[in-house]
C-alpha positions as CSV (number, residue, x, y, z in Angstrom):
1,F,-2.5,-6.4,-41.7
2,R,0.4,-6.3,-39.1
3,K,-0.6,-9.7,-37.9
4,T,-0.3,-11.1,-41.4
5,K,3.3,-9.8,-41.4
6,G,4.2,-11.8,-38.4
7,I,4.4,-8.8,-36.0
8,S,4.0,-9.7,-32.4
9,P,0.9,-8.7,-30.4
10,A,3.1,-6.6,-28.0
11,T,4.5,-4.6,-30.9
12,I,1.1,-4.1,-32.5
13,V,-0.3,-2.8,-29.2
14,K,2.6,-0.3,-28.9
15,E,2.1,0.9,-32.5
16,L,-1.6,1.4,-31.9
17,G,-0.9,3.2,-28.6
18,L,1.4,5.6,-30.5
19,L,-1.3,6.2,-33.1
20,R,-3.9,6.8,-30.4
21,I,-1.7,9.5,-28.8
22,M,-1.1,11.2,-32.2
23,F,-4.8,11.4,-32.9
24,N,-5.6,12.6,-29.3
25,I,-3.0,15.4,-29.7
26,A,-4.5,16.4,-33.0
27,R,-8.0,16.4,-31.6
28,K,-7.4,18.0,-28.1
29,Q,-4.4,20.3,-28.7
30,W,-4.7,21.2,-32.4
31,R,-8.5,21.1,-32.4
32,W,-8.8,18.9,-35.5
33,K,-12.3,17.8,-36.2
34,V,-11.4,14.1,-36.5
35,A,-12.4,11.0,-34.7
36,N,-9.8,8.7,-33.1
37,P,-10.0,5.5,-35.2
38,V,-7.8,3.5,-32.8
39,S,-10.6,3.7,-30.1
40,D,-12.7,1.4,-32.3
41,I,-9.9,-1.3,-32.7
42,K,-9.9,-4.3,-30.6
43,L,-6.4,-4.7,-29.2
44,P,-4.7,-8.1,-29.5
45,K,-4.0,-9.9,-26.2
46,V,-0.4,-9.7,-25.1
47,R,1.0,-12.6,-23.1
48,N,4.3,-11.6,-21.4
49,E,4.5,-14.4,-18.9
50,R,8.1,-15.3,-19.8
51,V,10.1,-16.1,-16.7
52,R,13.7,-16.8,-17.6
53,Y,16.2,-16.5,-14.9
54,L,19.8,-17.5,-14.3
55,S,20.4,-20.9,-12.9
56,E,23.2,-21.2,-10.3
57,K,25.6,-22.6,-12.9
58,E,24.6,-19.9,-15.4
59,R,25.2,-17.2,-12.8
60,L,28.7,-18.5,-12.1
61,D,29.5,-18.8,-15.7
62,L,28.2,-15.3,-16.5
63,F,30.3,-13.7,-13.8
64,D,33.4,-15.6,-14.9
65,A,32.8,-14.0,-18.4
66,L,32.2,-10.6,-16.9
67,E,35.5,-10.6,-15.0
68,V,37.4,-10.9,-18.2
69,S,35.2,-8.6,-20.3
70,E,37.0,-5.7,-22.1
71,D,34.2,-3.4,-20.8
72,K,35.3,-3.0,-17.2
73,W,32.0,-1.2,-16.3
74,L,29.9,-4.3,-17.3
75,Y,30.6,-6.3,-14.1
76,S,29.2,-3.7,-11.7
77,F,26.4,-2.9,-14.1
78,I,25.1,-6.5,-14.3
79,T,25.7,-7.0,-10.6
80,M,23.4,-4.0,-9.8
81,A,20.8,-5.3,-12.3
82,I,20.6,-8.6,-10.4
83,E,20.8,-7.0,-7.0
84,T,18.1,-4.4,-7.6
85,G,15.9,-5.6,-10.4
86,L,16.0,-2.2,-12.0
87,R,15.3,-1.9,-15.7
88,L,18.0,-1.2,-18.2
89,S,16.9,2.4,-18.8
90,N,16.8,3.1,-15.0
91,L,20.4,1.9,-14.6
92,C,21.7,3.8,-17.6
93,D,20.0,7.0,-16.2
94,L,20.8,6.4,-12.6
95,N,22.3,9.5,-11.0
96,W,24.2,9.9,-7.7
97,S,21.5,12.3,-6.6
98,E,19.2,9.2,-6.5
99,V,21.6,7.2,-4.4
100,N,21.9,7.6,-0.6
101,L,24.7,5.5,0.7
102,F,24.1,6.6,4.3
103,S,20.6,5.2,4.3
104,R,21.5,2.5,1.8
105,M,18.7,3.4,-0.6
106,I,18.1,4.2,-4.3
107,T,15.1,6.5,-4.8
108,I,13.9,7.0,-8.4
109,N,11.2,9.6,-9.1
110,G,8.0,8.7,-10.9
111,E,9.0,10.4,-14.2
112,S,11.7,7.9,-14.7
113,M,9.5,4.9,-13.9
114,K,7.3,3.0,-16.3
115,N,4.3,3.2,-14.0
116,D,4.9,6.9,-13.0
117,D,5.3,6.0,-9.3
118,Y,8.5,6.7,-7.4
119,L,10.5,3.6,-6.4
120,G,12.5,3.2,-3.2
121,M,15.0,0.4,-3.4
122,P,17.0,-0.7,-0.3
123,L,20.5,-1.8,-1.2
124,T,21.9,-5.3,-0.5
125,D,25.4,-5.5,0.9
126,K,26.7,-6.4,-2.5
127,A,25.0,-3.4,-4.2
128,F,26.2,-1.1,-1.4
129,Q,29.8,-2.2,-1.9
130,I,29.5,-1.8,-5.7
131,L,28.2,1.7,-5.3
132,K,30.9,2.6,-2.8
133,E,33.6,1.5,-5.3
134,L,31.9,3.4,-8.2
135,Q,31.8,6.6,-6.1
136,K,35.6,6.7,-6.3
137,T,35.5,7.4,-10.0
138,P,32.6,9.9,-10.4
139,C,31.4,11.2,-13.8
140,L,30.9,14.9,-14.5
141,S,27.4,14.2,-15.8
142,G,26.5,12.7,-12.4
143,C,25.7,9.3,-13.9
144,V,26.5,6.3,-11.6
145,F,27.5,4.1,-14.6
146,H,29.8,5.4,-17.3
147,D,32.6,4.3,-19.6
148,D,35.6,6.5,-18.8
149,G,33.2,9.5,-18.3
150,T,31.0,8.7,-21.3
151,R,27.3,8.0,-20.5
152,L,26.1,4.5,-21.2
153,Y,23.2,3.9,-23.5
154,D,21.0,0.8,-23.7
155,R,22.3,-0.4,-27.1
156,K,25.9,-0.3,-25.9
157,V,25.0,-2.2,-22.7
158,Q,23.0,-4.8,-24.6
159,R,25.8,-5.3,-27.1
160,S,28.4,-5.8,-24.4
161,F,26.0,-8.0,-22.4
162,K,25.4,-10.2,-25.4
163,N,29.1,-10.8,-25.9
164,A,29.4,-11.8,-22.2
165,L,26.5,-14.2,-22.6
166,E,28.1,-15.8,-25.6
167,K,31.4,-16.3,-23.7
168,A,29.5,-17.8,-20.9
169,G,27.6,-20.2,-23.2
170,I,24.2,-18.9,-22.1
171,S,21.4,-18.8,-24.7
172,N,17.8,-17.6,-24.8
173,F,18.6,-14.8,-22.3
174,H,17.9,-11.1,-22.6
175,F,18.9,-8.2,-20.4
176,H,15.3,-7.9,-19.0
177,D,15.6,-11.5,-17.8
178,L,18.0,-10.1,-15.1
179,R,14.9,-8.5,-13.7
180,H,13.2,-11.9,-13.7
181,T,16.3,-13.3,-12.0
182,F,16.0,-10.7,-9.2
183,A,12.4,-11.5,-8.6
184,S,12.8,-15.3,-9.0
185,Y,15.6,-15.4,-6.4
186,L,13.5,-13.4,-4.0
187,R,10.6,-15.7,-4.4
188,Q,12.7,-18.9,-4.1
189,N,13.9,-17.5,-0.8
190,G,10.4,-17.1,0.6
191,V,9.7,-13.4,-0.1
192,D,6.0,-12.8,-0.5
193,L,4.5,-11.6,-3.8
194,H,3.3,-8.3,-2.4
195,T,6.8,-7.4,-1.3
196,I,8.3,-8.5,-4.7
197,S,5.6,-6.4,-6.4
198,N,6.7,-3.3,-4.5
199,L,10.3,-3.9,-5.2
200,L,9.7,-4.3,-8.9
201,G,7.5,-1.2,-9.0
202,H,4.4,-3.0,-10.2
203,K,1.1,-1.2,-9.6
204,D,-0.7,-4.5,-8.9
205,L,0.0,-8.2,-8.4
206,R,-1.0,-9.4,-11.9
207,M,2.5,-9.0,-13.3
208,T,4.1,-10.4,-10.2
209,K,2.0,-13.6,-10.0
210,R,4.1,-15.2,-12.7
211,Y,6.7,-15.9,-9.9
212,A,4.1,-17.5,-7.6
213,H,5.0,-21.1,-8.5
214,L,8.7,-20.6,-7.8
215,N,8.4,-20.9,-4.0
216,V,7.9,-24.7,-3.9
217,D,8.4,-24.9,-0.2
218,S,5.5,-22.7,0.6
219,L,3.3,-24.7,-1.8
220,R,4.4,-27.9,-0.1
221,S,3.6,-26.4,3.3
222,A,0.1,-25.4,2.1
223,M,-0.5,-28.9,0.7
224,S,0.7,-30.6,3.8
225,K,-2.2,-28.9,5.7
226,L,-4.6,-30.7,3.4
227,N,-2.8,-34.0,4.1
228,F,-3.2,-33.4,7.8
229,T,-6.9,-32.4,7.5
230,F,-7.9,-35.4,5.3
231,S,-5.8,-38.0,7.1
232,S,-7.2,-36.9,10.5
233,R,-10.8,-37.1,9.2
234,F,-10.1,-40.4,7.6
235,D,-8.6,-41.8,10.7
236,E,-11.5,-40.6,12.8
237,K,-13.9,-42.2,10.4
238,R,-12.1,-45.6,10.5
239,Q,-11.9,-45.4,14.2
240,A,-15.7,-44.8,14.5
241,E,-16.4,-47.7,12.1
242,T,-14.2,-50.0,14.2
243,L,-16.0,-49.1,17.4
């Protein structure tokens, strides 16, 4: 029924997941004598292979727009998103207790992560400088990012980010694509998929493999080995036939 209404497979899976949890609570905690009907439903396949990242021109245009944004906190917020690949919720909830400027690390416990595993994120020079500057105007709540002491929420960030994108003339781009931008830039600079997976907090490489094709140089290097192998054997064969 939800499919006929044009609802996306990802949304349907989330709705069914919520129903599954509700029935499990009723059965296991409240001791209701009911079956879990969701367990008999075949879940639709979800394809989340979108890889949209900022081109060099888009990145420059975006930061030009961020510099003149009325929301002064947005520049540092978006910079940290690109420099760390952290999700929107993790950045909104980031506390100074999770930041160690001495060791240049951000450490987020498993309860705050999507996969329930803690994440250790080394800081780039840019991210380090941003955090050092933010430390000069701390918030009583302990949040790293705030608007004059008021905690930032995802909708407020997304609204401000959307305005900046419009000013920069960038379309078909979402906040989560900054995470793709982080991973794509790493891959294009030769970082291996296993390392990218660890930095993104993925439990396995399946989600990370979407970035595999972005390192064209490594692909060319691999194919050049085939050229060497085949050309060598071909030359050997021709030489033998000549003799």
